[in-house]
FIPA-197004 format. One record per residue (C-alpha): x, y, z; residue number from 1. Coordinates in Angstrom, 3 decimals, padded with zeros to 6 digits, m for minus. Layout:
// residues N
((X, Y, Z), NUM)
...
END
This chain:
// residues 588
((003.967, m106.218, m038.409), 1)
((001.574, m103.978, m036.491), 2)
((003.937, m101.022, m036.078), 3)
((005.061, m101.015, m039.711), 4)
((001.473, m101.237, m040.967), 5)
((000.424, m098.366, m038.698), 6)
((003.325, m096.259, m039.982), 7)
((002.109, m096.929, m043.534), 8)
((m001.423, m095.963, m042.476), 9)
((m000.061, m092.713, m041.038), 10)
((001.208, m091.724, m044.492), 11)
((m002.253, m092.412, m045.954), 12)
((m003.983, m090.392, m043.215), 13)
((m001.642, m087.434, m043.752), 14)
((m002.301, m087.523, m047.507), 15)
((m006.034, m087.325, m046.719), 16)
((m005.516, m084.478, m044.200), 17)
((m006.850, m086.713, m041.433), 18)
((m003.653, m086.754, m039.371), 19)
((m001.206, m083.971, m038.464), 20)
((002.236, m083.612, m039.997), 21)
((005.221, m085.116, m038.215), 22)
((005.970, m083.277, m034.983), 23)
((002.385, m082.132, m034.391), 24)
((m000.662, m083.497, m032.582), 25)
((m004.346, m082.812, m033.032), 26)
((m005.428, m081.556, m029.612), 27)
((m008.647, m080.200, m028.165), 28)
((m007.625, m076.674, m027.119), 29)
((m010.441, m074.829, m025.362), 30)
((m008.950, m071.395, m024.669), 31)
((m006.346, m069.040, m026.067), 32)
((m004.139, m066.993, m023.718), 33)
((m003.663, m063.751, m025.657), 34)
((m000.399, m061.938, m024.850), 35)
((001.246, m058.763, m026.137), 36)
((004.865, m057.724, m026.741), 37)
((005.806, m057.315, m023.080), 38)
((004.343, m060.734, m022.170), 39)
((001.251, m059.367, m020.446), 40)
((m001.890, m061.490, m020.608), 41)
((m004.664, m059.225, m021.939), 42)
((m007.416, m061.680, m022.905), 43)
((m008.550, m065.267, m022.538), 44)
((m010.278, m066.237, m025.762), 45)
((m012.799, m069.133, m025.895), 46)
((m012.040, m071.350, m028.889), 47)
((m014.314, m073.694, m030.819), 48)
((m017.746, m075.044, m029.966), 49)
((m018.987, m074.588, m026.397), 50)
((m022.519, m075.896, m027.024), 51)
((m021.886, m079.368, m025.564), 52)
((m020.826, m080.598, m022.145), 53)
((m017.204, m079.893, m023.047), 54)
((m015.844, m077.374, m025.547), 55)
((m014.548, m078.814, m028.809), 56)
((m011.724, m077.222, m030.789), 57)
((m009.414, m079.766, m032.415), 58)
((m006.315, m078.043, m033.806), 59)
((m002.744, m079.103, m034.692), 60)
((m000.237, m078.102, m032.022), 61)
((003.420, m079.027, m031.425), 62)
((003.635, m082.688, m030.459), 63)
((003.031, m083.527, m026.833), 64)
((005.804, m085.123, m024.826), 65)
((004.929, m088.341, m022.945), 66)
((003.985, m087.428, m019.387), 67)
((003.630, m089.811, m016.435), 68)
((004.380, m088.717, m012.868), 69)
((007.241, m086.295, m013.489), 70)
((007.202, m082.683, m014.622), 71)
((007.155, m082.566, m018.432), 72)
((006.186, m079.336, m020.182), 73)
((004.754, m078.964, m023.685), 74)
((005.341, m076.238, m026.244), 75)
((002.661, m073.540, m026.751), 76)
((m000.197, m075.774, m025.565), 77)
((m000.696, m077.088, m022.044), 78)
((m002.881, m076.828, m018.954), 79)
((m003.121, m073.964, m016.436), 80)
((m000.508, m075.524, m014.149), 81)
((002.235, m075.346, m016.767), 82)
((001.253, m072.202, m018.683), 83)
((m000.033, m070.140, m015.755), 84)
((001.559, m071.727, m012.679), 85)
((m001.835, m072.334, m011.096), 86)
((m001.993, m074.821, m008.232), 87)
((m005.005, m077.059, m008.958), 88)
((m003.988, m080.039, m006.792), 89)
((m002.890, m078.499, m003.501), 90)
((000.813, m078.596, m004.326), 91)
((002.057, m075.043, m004.824), 92)
((005.713, m076.085, m005.005), 93)
((005.082, m078.512, m007.856), 94)
((002.990, m075.932, m009.733), 95)
((005.840, m073.420, m009.481), 96)
((008.264, m076.050, m010.788), 97)
((005.924, m076.871, m013.680), 98)
((005.674, m073.198, m014.680), 99)
((009.455, m072.847, m014.468), 100)
((010.007, m075.980, m016.591), 101)
((007.543, m074.695, m019.165), 102)
((009.384, m071.373, m019.359), 103)
((012.754, m073.086, m019.763), 104)
((011.398, m075.246, m022.595), 105)
((010.035, m072.225, m024.477), 106)
((013.232, m070.214, m024.035), 107)
((015.308, m073.165, m025.228), 108)
((013.211, m073.664, m028.369), 109)
((012.854, m069.958, m029.206), 110)
((016.449, m069.022, m028.523), 111)
((017.715, m067.000, m031.479), 112)
((014.289, m066.643, m033.150), 113)
((013.895, m063.098, m034.464), 114)
((010.175, m062.626, m034.113), 115)
((008.051, m060.334, m031.942), 116)
((005.817, m063.249, m030.949), 117)
((008.821, m065.290, m029.794), 118)
((010.039, m062.374, m027.689), 119)
((006.539, m061.976, m026.232), 120)
((006.510, m065.644, m025.179), 121)
((009.872, m065.346, m023.455), 122)
((008.667, m062.169, m021.721), 123)
((005.470, m063.975, m020.644), 124)
((007.470, m066.656, m018.832), 125)
((009.833, m064.073, m017.327), 126)
((006.928, m062.525, m015.455), 127)
((005.297, m063.923, m012.354), 128)
((002.603, m066.531, m013.124), 129)
((m000.502, m064.741, m014.406), 130)
((m003.168, m067.241, m013.372), 131)
((m005.033, m064.685, m011.255), 132)
((m005.320, m062.419, m014.283), 133)
((m006.673, m065.334, m016.302), 134)
((m009.196, m066.143, m013.568), 135)
((m010.411, m062.542, m013.514), 136)
((m010.707, m062.400, m017.300), 137)
((m012.597, m065.709, m017.518), 138)
((m014.845, m065.447, m014.481), 139)
((m014.907, m067.874, m011.571), 140)
((m017.259, m070.451, m013.100), 141)
((m015.428, m070.791, m016.426), 142)
((m012.074, m070.767, m014.634), 143)
((m013.089, m073.591, m012.305), 144)
((m014.262, m075.810, m015.160), 145)
((m011.094, m075.210, m017.192), 146)
((m008.651, m076.789, m014.719), 147)
((m008.066, m079.870, m016.887), 148)
((m008.492, m078.216, m020.289), 149)
((m005.800, m077.300, m022.785), 150)
((m004.816, m073.671, m023.359), 151)
((m002.727, m072.299, m026.234), 152)
((m000.564, m069.190, m026.374), 153)
((m001.793, m066.536, m028.798), 154)
((m000.174, m063.248, m029.822), 155)
((m001.873, m059.906, m030.428), 156)
((000.259, m057.559, m032.546), 157)
((m002.313, m054.770, m032.434), 158)
((m003.960, m055.758, m035.705), 159)
((m004.771, m059.427, m035.315), 160)
((m004.688, m062.310, m032.838), 161)
((m003.022, m065.519, m033.966), 162)
((m001.999, m068.847, m032.474), 163)
((001.750, m068.489, m032.099), 164)
((002.343, m072.012, m033.410), 165)
((001.042, m070.958, m036.840), 166)
((003.890, m068.476, m037.425), 167)
((006.535, m069.837, m039.882), 168)
((009.503, m068.765, m037.748), 169)
((008.036, m070.530, m034.700), 170)
((007.303, m073.664, m036.722), 171)
((010.890, m073.729, m037.997), 172)
((012.216, m073.441, m034.451), 173)
((009.946, m076.228, m033.251), 174)
((010.781, m078.538, m036.171), 175)
((014.484, m078.056, m035.530), 176)
((014.056, m078.801, m031.831), 177)
((011.785, m081.823, m032.283), 178)
((014.078, m083.459, m034.852), 179)
((017.327, m082.581, m033.108), 180)
((018.244, m086.198, m032.264), 181)
((018.344, m087.149, m035.936), 182)
((021.962, m085.919, m036.024), 183)
((023.211, m088.109, m033.152), 184)
((026.672, m089.671, m033.374), 185)
((027.189, m093.194, m034.713), 186)
((027.766, m094.796, m031.308), 187)
((024.179, m094.063, m030.258), 188)
((022.644, m095.668, m033.345), 189)
((020.955, m099.076, m033.458), 190)
((018.912, m100.907, m036.082), 191)
((015.212, m100.068, m036.118), 192)
((012.794, m102.968, m035.724), 193)
((010.462, m101.182, m038.129), 194)
((012.634, m100.043, m041.023), 195)
((015.967, m101.729, m040.371), 196)
((017.705, m098.369, m040.665), 197)
((020.250, m097.063, m038.160), 198)
((018.396, m094.805, m035.730), 199)
((018.474, m093.296, m032.250), 200)
((015.919, m095.363, m030.289), 201)
((013.081, m093.442, m028.681), 202)
((012.912, m094.312, m024.968), 203)
((009.294, m093.319, m024.293), 204)
((006.518, m093.450, m026.868), 205)
((003.409, m091.229, m026.965), 206)
((000.300, m092.568, m025.226), 207)
((m002.622, m094.223, m026.978), 208)
((m006.028, m092.748, m026.140), 209)
((m009.538, m093.978, m026.824), 210)
((m009.299, m097.643, m025.791), 211)
((m012.276, m098.553, m023.606), 212)
((m011.279, m099.437, m020.050), 213)
((m007.771, m097.988, m020.316), 214)
((m006.597, m094.876, m018.486), 215)
((m008.264, m091.740, m019.842), 216)
((m004.889, m089.999, m019.951), 217)
((m003.649, m092.669, m022.339), 218)
((m001.960, m096.057, m022.212), 219)
((001.173, m097.533, m023.753), 220)
((001.189, m100.114, m026.502), 221)
((004.952, m100.586, m026.075), 222)
((006.400, m100.185, m022.593), 223)
((009.360, m101.572, m020.614), 224)
((009.247, m100.198, m017.080), 225)
((011.220, m102.730, m015.029), 226)
((014.786, m104.065, m015.292), 227)
((013.477, m107.629, m015.606), 228)
((012.004, m106.759, m019.003), 229)
((015.187, m105.152, m020.328), 230)
((018.317, m106.663, m021.849), 231)
((021.835, m105.764, m023.035), 232)
((021.864, m102.556, m021.020), 233)
((018.993, m101.022, m022.979), 234)
((016.537, m098.856, m021.064), 235)
((012.764, m098.565, m021.447), 236)
((011.652, m098.743, m025.095), 237)
((015.221, m098.994, m026.317), 238)
((014.481, m102.722, m025.945), 239)
((012.132, m102.434, m028.941), 240)
((014.169, m099.879, m030.875), 241)
((012.467, m097.497, m033.247), 242)
((013.100, m093.869, m034.079), 243)
((011.222, m090.901, m032.700), 244)
((009.547, m090.504, m036.107), 245)
((008.450, m094.148, m036.205), 246)
((007.119, m093.964, m032.641), 247)
((005.291, m090.778, m033.552), 248)
((003.837, m092.221, m036.758), 249)
((002.419, m095.438, m035.308), 250)
((000.929, m093.732, m032.244), 251)
((m000.532, m090.870, m034.291), 252)
((m002.086, m093.272, m036.797), 253)
((m003.601, m095.386, m034.027), 254)
((m004.861, m092.364, m032.088), 255)
((m006.428, m090.977, m035.272), 256)
((m008.232, m094.261, m035.945), 257)
((m009.432, m094.474, m032.337), 258)
((m010.639, m090.863, m032.349), 259)
((m013.124, m091.670, m035.127), 260)
((m015.762, m093.002, m032.710), 261)
((m018.191, m094.043, m035.446), 262)
((m015.538, m096.355, m036.859), 263)
((m014.513, m098.056, m033.624), 264)
((m016.111, m101.310, m032.482), 265)
((m016.207, m102.613, m028.938), 266)
((m016.662, m106.339, m028.441), 267)
((m016.469, m107.972, m025.007), 268)
((m014.277, m105.246, m023.539), 269)
((m011.943, m105.101, m026.546), 270)
((m011.645, m102.065, m028.796), 271)
((m011.335, m102.848, m032.509), 272)
((m010.069, m100.569, m035.269), 273)
((m009.680, m101.363, m038.948), 274)
((m008.298, m099.801, m042.092), 275)
((m007.673, m100.513, m045.760), 276)
((m004.317, m099.809, m047.382), 277)
((m005.931, m097.497, m049.927), 278)
((m007.673, m095.425, m047.240), 279)
((m011.100, m095.723, m048.905), 280)
((m013.893, m095.523, m046.322), 281)
((m016.121, m097.852, m048.366), 282)
((m014.261, m100.870, m046.959), 283)
((m014.818, m099.668, m043.412), 284)
((m018.495, m098.973, m044.206), 285)
((m018.988, m102.627, m045.106), 286)
((m016.882, m103.748, m042.142), 287)
((m018.984, m101.614, m039.764), 288)
((m022.130, m103.403, m040.922), 289)
((m020.434, m106.780, m040.542), 290)
((m019.902, m105.766, m036.918), 291)
((m023.559, m104.828, m036.417), 292)
((m023.074, m101.069, m036.723), 293)
((m024.657, m098.772, m039.270), 294)
((m022.170, m098.234, m042.062), 295)
((m024.559, m096.130, m044.139), 296)
((m025.216, m098.950, m046.623), 297)
((m028.410, m100.919, m047.159), 298)
((m028.460, m104.563, m046.141), 299)
((m028.946, m105.571, m049.782), 300)
((m025.820, m103.685, m050.849), 301)
((m023.792, m105.335, m048.080), 302)
((m025.125, m108.817, m048.932), 303)
((m024.464, m108.333, m052.654), 304)
((m020.997, m106.928, m051.954), 305)
((m020.141, m109.821, m049.647), 306)
((m021.241, m112.439, m052.166), 307)
((m019.226, m110.817, m054.944), 308)
((m016.110, m110.314, m052.827), 309)
((m016.325, m113.838, m051.378), 310)
((m016.172, m115.141, m054.955), 311)
((m013.138, m112.981, m055.703), 312)
((m015.085, m110.486, m057.817), 313)
((m014.942, m106.676, m057.465), 314)
((m018.117, m104.868, m056.462), 315)
((m019.287, m101.533, m057.887), 316)
((m022.458, m099.704, m056.898), 317)
((m023.308, m095.987, m057.102), 318)
((m019.738, m094.789, m056.717), 319)
((m018.743, m097.559, m054.307), 320)
((m015.837, m099.663, m055.537), 321)
((m014.602, m102.615, m053.542), 322)
((m011.744, m104.828, m054.643), 323)
((m011.368, m108.343, m053.212), 324)
((m007.589, m107.889, m053.418), 325)
((m007.407, m104.761, m051.234), 326)
((m005.298, m105.365, m048.129), 327)
((m007.334, m104.876, m044.946), 328)
((m006.185, m104.727, m041.323), 329)
((m008.082, m105.474, m038.092), 330)
((m006.533, m104.658, m034.708), 331)
((m008.170, m105.590, m031.387), 332)
((m006.795, m103.931, m028.255), 333)
((m007.484, m104.827, m024.621), 334)
((m006.987, m102.504, m021.630), 335)
((m004.428, m103.506, m019.038), 336)
((m004.068, m100.660, m016.511), 337)
((m001.514, m098.224, m017.959), 338)
((m000.774, m100.555, m020.859), 339)
((m002.560, m102.060, m023.813), 340)
((m002.400, m105.654, m024.941), 341)
((m003.111, m106.870, m028.452), 342)
((m006.002, m109.339, m028.442), 343)
((m005.384, m110.083, m032.103), 344)
((m004.062, m108.470, m035.240), 345)
((m005.216, m109.831, m038.580), 346)
((m004.258, m108.669, m042.034), 347)
((m005.521, m110.199, m045.267), 348)
((m007.333, m109.231, m048.435), 349)
((m010.811, m107.806, m047.989), 350)
((m012.119, m110.618, m050.176), 351)
((m010.696, m113.213, m047.772), 352)
((m012.345, m111.545, m044.782), 353)
((m015.638, m111.257, m046.709), 354)
((m015.462, m114.955, m047.576), 355)
((m014.886, m115.949, m043.950), 356)
((m017.640, m113.678, m042.641), 357)
((m020.022, m114.995, m045.299), 358)
((m019.204, m118.534, m044.144), 359)
((m019.936, m117.513, m040.547), 360)
((m023.299, m116.066, m041.558), 361)
((m024.166, m119.264, m043.425), 362)
((m023.096, m121.375, m040.457), 363)
((m025.290, m119.362, m038.062), 364)
((m028.278, m119.190, m040.432), 365)
((m031.265, m121.025, m038.943), 366)
((m035.050, m121.244, m039.208), 367)
((m036.490, m118.524, m037.001), 368)
((m039.971, m117.576, m035.788), 369)
((m042.009, m115.398, m038.159), 370)
((m041.565, m112.388, m035.861), 371)
((m037.767, m112.667, m036.003), 372)
((m036.453, m110.960, m039.154), 373)
((m032.779, m111.628, m038.400), 374)
((m030.882, m112.467, m041.584), 375)
((m027.380, m112.429, m040.106), 376)
((m026.473, m112.773, m036.445), 377)
((m024.348, m109.783, m035.300), 378)
((m021.312, m110.687, m033.232), 379)
((m022.399, m108.591, m030.241), 380)
((m025.740, m110.419, m030.133), 381)
((m024.048, m113.775, m030.479), 382)
((m021.816, m112.976, m027.509), 383)
((m024.778, m111.769, m025.450), 384)
((m026.128, m115.325, m025.543), 385)
((m023.329, m116.279, m023.151), 386)
((m024.468, m114.022, m020.299), 387)
((m027.593, m113.190, m018.344), 388)
((m028.556, m110.039, m020.222), 389)
((m031.022, m108.947, m017.519), 390)
((m028.125, m108.512, m015.116), 391)
((m026.484, m105.081, m015.121), 392)
((m023.202, m106.545, m013.887), 393)
((m022.917, m109.465, m016.313), 394)
((m020.095, m109.026, m018.813), 395)
((m018.983, m111.051, m021.788), 396)
((m015.592, m112.672, m021.240), 397)
((m013.014, m110.569, m023.149), 398)
((m010.893, m113.664, m023.798), 399)
((m013.830, m115.555, m025.275), 400)
((m015.003, m112.547, m027.303), 401)
((m011.557, m112.162, m028.836), 402)
((m011.334, m115.865, m029.614), 403)
((m014.787, m115.835, m031.256), 404)
((m013.913, m112.819, m033.407), 405)
((m010.654, m114.442, m034.467), 406)
((m012.472, m117.672, m035.369), 407)
((m014.983, m115.761, m037.493), 408)
((m012.342, m113.749, m039.330), 409)
((m009.987, m116.688, m039.897), 410)
((m012.713, m119.285, m040.613), 411)
((m011.494, m121.617, m037.884), 412)
((m013.414, m123.609, m035.224), 413)
((m015.165, m121.487, m032.628), 414)
((m013.651, m121.658, m029.124), 415)
((m015.036, m124.291, m026.775), 416)
((m015.614, m121.562, m024.202), 417)
((m018.430, m120.311, m026.455), 418)
((m020.429, m123.536, m026.453), 419)
((m019.757, m124.065, m022.734), 420)
((m021.113, m120.601, m021.927), 421)
((m024.191, m121.103, m024.118), 422)
((m024.797, m124.486, m022.487), 423)
((m024.729, m122.862, m019.045), 424)
((m027.307, m120.277, m020.125), 425)
((m029.600, m122.950, m021.586), 426)
((m029.404, m124.921, m018.344), 427)
((m030.251, m121.787, m016.369), 428)
((m033.059, m120.608, m018.660), 429)
((m034.501, m124.050, m019.568), 430)
((m034.995, m122.914, m023.140), 431)
((m033.269, m122.750, m026.525), 432)
((m033.656, m119.360, m028.191), 433)
((m033.141, m118.907, m031.959), 434)
((m029.777, m117.226, m031.363), 435)
((m028.588, m120.020, m029.079), 436)
((m029.738, m122.646, m031.569), 437)
((m027.807, m120.801, m034.288), 438)
((m024.658, m120.883, m032.144), 439)
((m025.050, m124.615, m031.429), 440)
((m025.473, m125.335, m035.141), 441)
((m022.499, m123.180, m036.159), 442)
((m020.206, m124.485, m033.426), 443)
((m020.719, m128.156, m034.248), 444)
((m020.580, m127.601, m038.003), 445)
((m016.923, m126.764, m037.444), 446)
((m016.236, m129.065, m034.500), 447)
((m018.015, m132.412, m034.871), 448)
((m016.815, m135.432, m036.820), 449)
((m020.074, m137.334, m036.197), 450)
((m021.645, m137.918, m039.618), 451)
((m025.150, m138.461, m038.194), 452)
((m024.958, m135.249, m036.186), 453)
((m023.766, m133.308, m039.228), 454)
((m026.936, m134.333, m041.058), 455)
((m029.070, m132.318, m038.613), 456)
((m026.830, m129.244, m038.632), 457)
((m028.957, m127.435, m041.161), 458)
((m031.333, m124.491, m041.303), 459)
((m034.484, m126.491, m040.634), 460)
((m035.672, m129.744, m039.123), 461)
((m034.438, m133.068, m040.514), 462)
((m037.381, m135.392, m039.956), 463)
((m035.639, m138.374, m041.532), 464)
((m032.585, m138.362, m039.285), 465)
((m032.467, m141.045, m036.597), 466)
((m029.598, m139.678, m034.485), 467)
((m030.784, m140.616, m030.998), 468)
((m030.025, m137.369, m029.061), 469)
((m031.704, m135.354, m031.839), 470)
((m034.792, m137.587, m031.777), 471)
((m034.971, m137.309, m027.977), 472)
((m034.984, m133.515, m028.254), 473)
((m037.867, m133.694, m030.721), 474)
((m039.678, m136.096, m028.388), 475)
((m039.314, m133.690, m025.484), 476)
((m040.971, m130.986, m027.580), 477)
((m043.874, m133.350, m028.372), 478)
((m044.241, m134.227, m024.674), 479)
((m044.389, m130.500, m023.895), 480)
((m047.008, m129.894, m026.589), 481)
((m049.125, m132.735, m025.188), 482)
((m048.964, m131.241, m021.701), 483)
((m049.888, m127.735, m022.938), 484)
((m052.801, m129.081, m024.969), 485)
((m054.109, m131.157, m022.051), 486)
((m053.634, m128.402, m019.444), 487)
((m053.719, m125.040, m021.315), 488)
((m053.504, m122.887, m018.188), 489)
((m050.552, m124.712, m016.592), 490)
((m047.950, m122.450, m014.980), 491)
((m044.954, m124.788, m014.737), 492)
((m044.366, m127.099, m017.670), 493)
((m042.069, m130.074, m018.081), 494)
((m039.636, m127.698, m019.802), 495)
((m039.247, m125.713, m016.587), 496)
((m038.863, m128.825, m014.461), 497)
((m037.116, m131.420, m016.609), 498)
((m035.426, m129.842, m019.648), 499)
((m031.880, m129.754, m018.267), 500)
((m032.013, m133.189, m016.645), 501)
((m033.733, m134.745, m019.681), 502)
((m030.937, m133.501, m021.953), 503)
((m028.302, m134.802, m019.543), 504)
((m029.682, m138.111, m018.167), 505)
((m032.467, m139.268, m020.531), 506)
((m032.727, m142.785, m019.060), 507)
((m033.771, m141.299, m015.726), 508)
((m036.212, m138.657, m017.009), 509)
((m037.872, m139.961, m020.188), 510)
((m039.800, m142.782, m018.456), 511)
((m041.270, m140.093, m016.179), 512)
((m042.183, m137.972, m019.217), 513)
((m043.771, m141.006, m020.884), 514)
((m045.977, m141.674, m017.846), 515)
((m047.018, m137.997, m017.703), 516)
((m047.861, m137.997, m021.405), 517)
((m050.015, m141.112, m021.007), 518)
((m052.008, m139.378, m018.251), 519)
((m052.384, m136.228, m020.359), 520)
((m053.598, m138.236, m023.352), 521)
((m056.389, m139.691, m021.227), 522)
((m057.759, m136.207, m020.535), 523)
((m060.448, m134.561, m022.638), 524)
((m058.858, m132.191, m025.192), 525)
((m060.352, m129.161, m026.863), 526)
((m058.973, m130.303, m030.228), 527)
((m059.351, m133.986, m031.029), 528)
((m057.454, m133.495, m034.291), 529)
((m054.418, m132.142, m032.436), 530)
((m054.590, m135.075, m030.043), 531)
((m054.446, m137.536, m032.918), 532)
((m051.553, m135.666, m034.602), 533)
((m049.441, m135.503, m031.455), 534)
((m050.134, m139.137, m030.599), 535)
((m049.043, m140.128, m034.093), 536)
((m045.904, m137.947, m033.943), 537)
((m044.979, m139.328, m030.524), 538)
((m045.518, m142.893, m031.674), 539)
((m043.256, m142.359, m034.681), 540)
((m040.433, m140.905, m032.584), 541)
((m040.846, m143.476, m029.808), 542)
((m040.549, m146.190, m032.423), 543)
((m037.136, m144.836, m033.438), 544)
((m035.942, m144.729, m029.835), 545)
((m037.416, m147.976, m028.548), 546)
((m036.334, m148.695, m024.998), 547)
((m032.705, m147.617, m025.483), 548)
((m032.601, m144.360, m023.564), 549)
((m028.963, m143.384, m022.946), 550)
((m027.944, m143.088, m019.318), 551)
((m026.040, m139.862, m020.016), 552)
((m025.482, m137.501, m022.956), 553)
((m022.162, m135.830, m023.716), 554)
((m021.869, m132.086, m024.363), 555)
((m022.039, m132.682, m028.115), 556)
((m025.056, m134.970, m027.755), 557)
((m026.798, m132.366, m025.614), 558)
((m026.292, m129.939, m028.496), 559)
((m028.095, m132.367, m030.808), 560)
((m030.886, m132.752, m028.218), 561)
((m031.305, m128.991, m027.969), 562)
((m031.420, m128.548, m031.745), 563)
((m034.012, m131.330, m032.046), 564)
((m036.142, m129.616, m029.416), 565)
((m035.748, m126.215, m031.075), 566)
((m036.609, m127.387, m034.588), 567)
((m039.639, m129.386, m033.434), 568)
((m040.887, m126.289, m031.624), 569)
((m040.432, m124.155, m034.748), 570)
((m042.396, m126.736, m036.718), 571)
((m045.212, m126.408, m034.181), 572)
((m045.177, m122.599, m034.261), 573)
((m045.099, m122.522, m038.064), 574)
((m048.203, m124.712, m038.201), 575)
((m049.957, m122.533, m035.622), 576)
((m049.161, m119.371, m037.578), 577)
((m050.319, m120.997, m040.804), 578)
((m053.627, m122.026, m039.191), 579)
((m054.148, m118.523, m037.781), 580)
((m053.447, m117.036, m041.201), 581)
((m055.909, m119.382, m042.894), 582)
((m058.583, m118.575, m040.299), 583)
((m058.035, m114.858, m040.896), 584)
((m058.456, m115.316, m044.660), 585)
((m061.665, m117.317, m044.130), 586)
((m063.053, m114.590, m041.860), 587)
((m062.347, m112.024, m044.577), 588)
END
């Protein structure tokens, strides 16, 4: 269960000091409003690092309350509208109400607290809003840029200045207030979907931030906002009952994972986070490199680790320890306006994921040109083969991207939308790139039941195979080579004019290609040896085909055609590179 696993991850993050304690949030607070005993604002103190575009000062503050369109104040940390009553949106009445609500919240929480700082806070909110004082202390430019930033209340006792939330008496008051519903009467209790315990259900859960494409203010993973979604008289998130603590834990864990930008992957519009039960970053380092990101490990280490884990063996190297039995979680989230949807959630041992990814890499392995050093095809590059990458507006389908990722991680057939999209790009580009050939090979390895076709789904050319669509693809490559040799400076080749139609309706196009080749063979060539070789190769392939050109090829048969064309081309390029290398050695 996603929520339960995130709650478990929260406990791990807290033990590693990566997440705040229950009832607190890590917030970027840019300025401190320094007050004295009578509540007067005497200073505005810049906090943290101001060297970048925005100041950075991540500190634990009392947990934020979910805020949508209504007036909801937060304790000790908020914006200038709530803490200073400043009207930043042309609505003075609402700003006054926000300041008043903020004051009421602080007085309610600090009621009975015997501390000078608590009295100073109450005095601060008893005064008229002091935003003009803050503006004067900060200067117009800094004040203008701070309208959306977080401020905290600080107290100056004459000897030191301290964030009021750090004082033990204030923390006790806040903890008591935040956990006050834990003592609710029995009639309000229901069974939690997470723990099964009797709890008071939390109506509104904290927002999730950091998902690409979602609202910057945060989006909801769990949300019931219309009567049609509710049942049995329950309101809002009471329909998926969990306690305030459980809601806090899962959202805090997820927000903490999303805040670690170097550990977040984005594929086709989805945002992906991952974690291991043990909390060891080594698993995420390897996972990052699986996803095409730099995980700080060499490619050799990742390959060796994957092979060991895929065989169920642990892997140890220079302090890195990876167990194939470690439970690993992968969560893909998609933006949906003010909500988030789960594209997929997978949990399995790290060894199982390594085995499936290793299988994917083997399925997509293919003979490549000498200039292409790719050893494993990253998912982002695979998906880019489905769009026109030169277009700034072209985007990978999020649905297809999610389905591809799920197929890789679960070792299941790739979605048909993948091969359809690649086929469209090949038809538009009149070419089969190494990456597209790798996708065709991998897709049909898992999809086809044709024994002859399976024989050509390998890393390199199968010159013995007589599968007709495959042979036709090889023939097309030979026809193209003949044309290029006969007319070296030609601008538009048969590939540009006939590739798509030849792979779709061979019976209509191949007689035309045969006539063109016959004319080209009658021309004078620069290399007589090449002419003899190509004539021999064409004769051999033509002999396998005879006069039985199919009237139409299916999608699967077109894949075989395209692979035949690709492999025959690679054979040509390999020979050319070998000849160039031999000539260079002779010149030396």
